[in-house]
C-alpha positions in Angstrom: 52.2 -0.3 -25.9 50.7 3.2 -26.5 51.3 4.1 -30.1 50.0 7.7 -30.7 50.5 9.0 -34.2 50.9 12.7 -35.0 47.8 14.4 -36.4 49.2 14.3 -39.9 49.8 10.6 -39.7 46.6 9.5 -38.1 44.4 6.9 -39.8 40.7 7.2 -39.8 38.0 4.7 -39.2 37.4 4.6 -42.9 41.0 3.5 -43.5 41.1 0.7 -40.9 41.0 -3.0 -41.8 38.0 -4.7 -40.4 36.8 -6.2 -38.2 38.6 -4.3 -35.4 37.9 -3.0 -31.9 37.1 0.7 -31.5 37.3 2.5 -28.2 35.7 5.9 -27.7 37.9 7.6 -25.2 35.4 10.4 -24.6 32.7 8.0 -23.5 35.2 5.9 -21.5 36.3 9.0 -19.6 32.8 10.0 -18.8 32.0 6.5 -17.5 35.1 6.5 -15.3 34.3 9.9 -13.8 30.7 8.9 -13.1 31.6 5.9 -10.8 34.6 7.8 -9.3 32.1 10.5 -8.2 29.7 8.0 -6.8 32.4 6.3 -4.7 33.7 9.6 -3.5 30.1 10.4 -2.3 30.1 7.1 -0.3 33.6 7.7 1.0 34.7 4.3 -0.2 37.7 3.3 -2.2 37.1 1.9 -5.7 39.2 -1.1 -6.8 38.7 -1.2 -10.6 38.5 -4.7 -12.1 40.8 -4.7 -15.1 39.5 -8.0 -16.6 37.4 -6.0 -19.1 40.1 -3.8 -20.7 43.2 -6.0 -20.2 45.2 -3.0 -21.3 48.0 -1.0 -19.6 46.8 2.2 -21.4 43.2 1.8 -20.2 44.4 0.9 -16.7 46.3 4.1 -16.4 43.2 6.1 -17.1 41.0 4.1 -14.7 43.1 4.1 -11.6 43.6 7.0 -9.3 47.1 6.0 -8.3 49.9 4.6 -10.5 50.2 1.4 -8.4 46.5 0.6 -8.0 44.4 -0.6 -6.4 43.1 -3.0 -9.0 41.5 -6.4 -9.4 42.3 -9.1 -12.0 40.7 -12.3 -13.0 43.8 -14.2 -14.2 47.4 -14.5 -13.1 48.5 -13.5 -16.6 46.7 -10.2 -16.0 48.4 -9.8 -12.7 51.8 -10.5 -14.2 51.3 -8.0 -17.0 50.0 -5.2 -14.8 52.7 -5.8 -12.1 55.4 -5.5 -14.7 53.9 -2.1 -15.6 54.1 -1.0 -11.9 50.5 -1.7 -10.9 51.3 -3.7 -7.8 48.2 -3.4 -5.4 46.3 -6.3 -6.9 43.5 -8.7 -5.9 43.3 -11.9 -7.8 39.5 -12.1 -7.5 39.0 -15.8 -8.4 39.4 -18.7 -6.1 43.1 -19.7 -6.1 44.1 -23.2 -7.1 47.0 -24.7 -5.1 49.0 -25.2 -8.3 49.0 -21.5 -9.0 50.6 -20.5 -5.7 54.1 -20.7 -7.4 53.1 -17.8 -9.6 51.5 -16.0 -6.8 54.6 -16.2 -4.7 56.8 -15.2 -7.7 54.7 -12.0 -8.1 54.9 -11.2 -4.4 58.7 -11.7 -4.4 58.9 -9.2 -7.3 57.2 -6.6 -5.2 53.5 -7.0 -6.0 51.1 -6.9 -3.1 48.9 -9.6 -4.6 46.0 -10.9 -2.5 44.2 -14.2 -3.3 40.7 -15.5 -2.6 39.6 -18.7 -0.9 36.1 -20.1 0.0 36.8 -23.4 1.7 38.9 -24.9 4.5 40.8 -26.9 2.0 41.8 -23.9 -0.1 42.7 -21.9 3.1 44.8 -24.8 4.3 46.7 -24.9 0.9 47.4 -21.2 1.1 48.4 -21.3 4.8 50.6 -24.3 4.6 52.4 -23.0 1.5 52.9 -19.7 3.2 54.3 -21.4 6.4 56.6 -23.6 4.3 58.0 -20.7 2.4 58.2 -18.4 5.4 56.2 -15.8 3.6 52.7 -14.3 3.9 50.2 -14.9 1.1 47.3 -12.5 1.9 43.8 -13.9 1.4 40.2 -12.8 1.4 37.4 -15.2 2.2 34.8 -15.2 -0.5 31.2 -14.9 0.8 28.2 -16.2 -1.3 25.8 -13.2 -1.1 23.3 -14.4 -3.7 23.8 -18.0 -4.8 25.5 -16.9 -8.0 28.8 -18.8 -7.7 31.4 -19.6 -5.1 31.6 -18.5 -1.5 30.8 -19.3 2.2 27.2 -18.9 3.1 26.8 -15.8 5.3 25.0 -17.8 8.0 27.6 -20.6 8.2 29.7 -19.0 11.0 31.4 -22.2 11.9 32.9 -22.7 8.4 33.7 -19.0 8.1 35.6 -19.0 11.4 37.4 -22.2 10.6 38.7 -20.7 7.4 39.6 -17.4 9.1 41.5 -19.2 11.9 43.4 -21.4 9.4 44.5 -18.3 7.4 45.3 -16.2 10.5 47.5 -19.1 11.8 49.9 -18.3 9.0 49.4 -14.5 9.1 47.4 -14.6 5.8 43.9 -13.4 6.8 43.2 -10.0 5.1 39.4 -9.9 5.1 36.3 -10.9 3.2 35.0 -10.3 -0.3 31.7 -10.9 -2.2 30.3 -10.3 -5.7 26.6 -9.8 -6.4 26.6 -11.5 -9.8 22.8 -12.0 -9.6 22.4 -8.3 -10.1 22.8 -8.9 -13.8 19.4 -10.6 -13.6 17.6 -7.7 -12.0 14.6 -6.1 -13.8 14.6 -2.7 -12.2 16.9 -0.1 -10.6 15.1 -0.7 -7.3 15.9 -4.4 -7.5 19.6 -3.6 -8.2 19.6 -1.3 -5.1 18.0 -4.1 -3.0 20.7 -6.5 -4.3 23.4 -4.0 -3.4 22.1 -3.9 0.1 22.0 -7.7 0.3 25.6 -7.8 -1.0 26.7 -5.2 1.6 24.9 -6.9 4.5 26.4 -10.4 3.7 30.0 -9.1 3.6 29.7 -6.8 6.6 28.0 -9.4 8.8 30.7 -11.9 8.0 33.4 -9.3 8.8 31.7 -8.6 12.1 31.6 -12.3 13.0 35.3 -12.6 12.3 36.1 -9.6 14.5 33.8 -10.9 17.2 35.9 -14.0 17.3 39.0 -11.9 18.0 40.4 -12.1 14.5 41.4 -9.2 12.2 39.3 -8.3 9.2 40.6 -5.1 7.7 39.2 -5.5 4.2 35.5 -5.8 3.3 35.3 -5.9 -0.5 32.1 -5.9 -2.5 31.1 -5.1 -6.0 29.6 -5.5 -9.4 29.0 -2.7 -11.9 25.2 -2.6 -11.3 25.4 -2.6 -7.5 28.2 -0.1 -7.4 26.1 2.4 -9.3 22.9 1.9 -7.2 24.0 1.1 -3.7 22.0 3.1 -1.1 24.6 2.6 1.6 28.2 1.2 1.8 28.5 1.4 5.5 31.0 -1.1 6.8 32.5 -1.6 3.3 36.2 -0.7 2.7 36.3 -1.1 -1.1 34.1 -1.6 -4.1 35.1 -3.6 -7.2 33.6 -3.0 -10.7 34.9 -3.6 -14.1 32.6 -3.3 -17.2 31.5 0.2 -16.2 34.6 1.5 -18.0 33.2 0.5 -21.3 29.6 -0.5 -20.5 27.6 -2.7 -22.9 24.1 -3.6 -24.0 23.5 -5.8 -21.0 24.2 -2.8 -18.7 22.0 -0.6 -20.9 19.2 -3.2 -20.6 19.5 -3.1 -16.8 19.2 0.7 -16.8 22.8 1.2 -15.5 23.7 3.2 -18.6 22.4 4.3 -22.0 23.4 3.0 -25.4 25.4 6.3 -26.0 27.5 5.5 -23.0 28.9 2.3 -24.5 32.5 3.1 -25.3 33.7 -0.2 -27.0 32.3 -1.3 -30.4 33.4 -3.4 -33.3 34.1 -1.7 -36.6 32.9 -3.8 -39.6 32.4 -3.5 -43.3 29.3 -4.3 -45.5 30.4 -7.2 -47.7 27.1 -8.1 -49.4 23.3 -8.1 -49.5 20.4 -10.5 -49.7 17.8 -7.9 -50.0 14.9 -10.3 -50.8 15.6 -11.8 -47.3 16.1 -8.4 -45.7 19.8 -9.2 -45.0 23.0 -7.0 -45.0 26.2 -9.1 -44.7 29.2 -7.8 -42.8 32.7 -9.1 -42.0 32.1 -9.3 -38.2 31.0 -12.8 -37.2 31.3 -14.5 -33.8 35.1 -14.4 -34.0 34.8 -10.6 -33.8 31.7 -10.2 -31.6 31.8 -13.4 -29.4 28.9 -15.8 -28.9 27.6 -13.9 -25.9 23.8 -13.5 -25.9 23.6 -11.7 -22.6 20.5 -9.7 -23.5 18.5 -12.8 -24.5 16.7 -12.9 -21.1 16.2 -9.1 -20.9 13.0 -7.4 -21.9 14.7 -6.1 -25.1 16.8 -8.7 -26.8 19.6 -7.2 -28.8 20.6 -10.5 -30.5 24.3 -10.2 -31.2 24.6 -6.4 -31.1 23.1 -3.1 -32.0 24.2 -1.7 -35.4 25.4 1.9 -35.6 26.9 4.1 -38.3 30.6 4.8 -38.4 30.2 7.6 -35.9 28.5 5.3 -33.3 24.9 6.5 -33.9 22.4 3.5 -33.7 20.1 2.8 -36.7 16.5 2.2 -35.5 15.9 -1.5 -34.8 18.9 -2.7 -36.8 20.6 -5.7 -35.2 23.4 -8.1 -35.9 20.9 -11.0 -36.0 23.0 -14.0 -36.9 26.7 -14.8 -36.8 28.9 -17.2 -38.6 32.6 -17.5 -37.8 33.7 -14.5 -40.0 30.4 -13.2 -41.3 27.5 -11.5 -39.7 23.9 -11.0 -40.9 22.3 -7.7 -40.1 18.5 -7.6 -40.0 15.7 -5.4 -38.7 14.3 -6.3 -35.3 11.2 -8.6 -35.7 8.0 -6.6 -35.8 9.9 -3.3 -36.5 8.2 -0.6 -38.6 11.6 0.8 -39.6 13.0 0.5 -43.1 16.2 -1.4 -43.9 18.8 1.4 -44.5 20.6 1.7 -47.7 24.1 0.6 -46.8 26.2 0.1 -50.0 29.0 -2.4 -50.3 32.0 -1.2 -48.4 30.1 0.9 -45.9 31.7 1.0 -42.4 29.5 0.3 -39.4 30.0 -0.1 -35.7 28.3 -2.7 -33.6 27.7 -2.3 -29.9 28.3 -5.5 -28.0 26.1 -7.4 -25.5 29.0 -8.1 -23.2 32.1 -5.9 -23.5 34.4 -8.4 -21.7 33.6 -11.1 -24.1 33.8 -9.0 -27.3 37.0 -7.2 -26.3 38.5 -10.6 -25.6 38.4 -11.4 -29.3 40.8 -8.6 -30.2 44.5 -7.7 -29.8 44.2 -3.9 -29.6 41.9 -0.9 -29.3 41.7 1.7 -32.1 41.0 4.9 -30.0 38.7 7.7 -31.2 37.2 10.7 -29.4 33.5 11.2 -29.9 32.2 11.5 -33.4 35.6 12.3 -35.0 36.7 9.7 -37.5 40.3 10.2 -36.6 42.1 7.3 -34.8 44.1 9.1 -32.1 45.9 6.0 -30.6 46.4 2.3 -30.9 46.3 0.6 -27.4 47.4 -3.0 -27.2 45.6 -5.4 -25.0 46.5 -9.0 -23.9 44.9 -12.3 -23.6 45.5 -15.7 -22.0 45.7 -17.1 -18.4 
């Protein structure tokens, strides 16, 4: 629900209970426009992945059309978005046979929901259920472009075509998809660009093999936030998926995909104590507010549990959320830093930039929306959780 108070009724960051999730709409809009422009330059459709925001209000600002396209990671997301009229949906996780009841229910309600398979067993389950119901369940075949997770190996043409024929026998074959998750481990922009080309080549070569066998392959879907931003070519690709680009996070900043001042989502917290002899500042944001994600741990700059900013979102030099308990966090200076611990009195409001926006946002029920450095909260956007 979008609850936008009038200017005279608006709360401020200072008046909010903490911890809570803050979303800078100005930064978010800039991030959205950046990737939209890149995809327009490639002439390729963007399918935003809505698993990060899990919010109708954010989805409306990300998509170019009211009905989509969009990608989701859970059927609960699909149900929520479809109920709001977002109907062109890809359920971008391998589908379990037991979930086909919900898939069919969504399709009968008018959603053009596509599923993903990566084995002959999964394809058979989809095809047989579709034939039994007398309905089509569109499916993409997942390709393993980088050894990161699921998918058919690009060189295993025999398996690829067996899956494609099984799906097409029930009218369910829609195309191929892949995800370069290993791009999150790259150490340079050039390496990300190389990974984007590996991702593209894997998907396009499999699509070509399917077509060479006389089968249709209208959709060639690729994507991750890093590769979407640094792809040199998207020839042969019909759509690109990306999700965390809407908010960005410290992992993306560590990869060079964005800067810290592009990160739109943060956790507002309050100073609740000090242990100055230890160099500690205590806050009311622990792992229940930030998550346990330590995604920057393997990067050249480890941000521990998050980068600490003032209430306007400006980072303090080398100040990190260093340790987390369930409901308390311990802020310290980065090891070896020459910076001084700032004077942050009891009750001071701070914002913490997250390692992984998806994980941190998942801890919260809503976004408190601000615009730039203004302390006014201009809207309260609900988000949803669950599977």
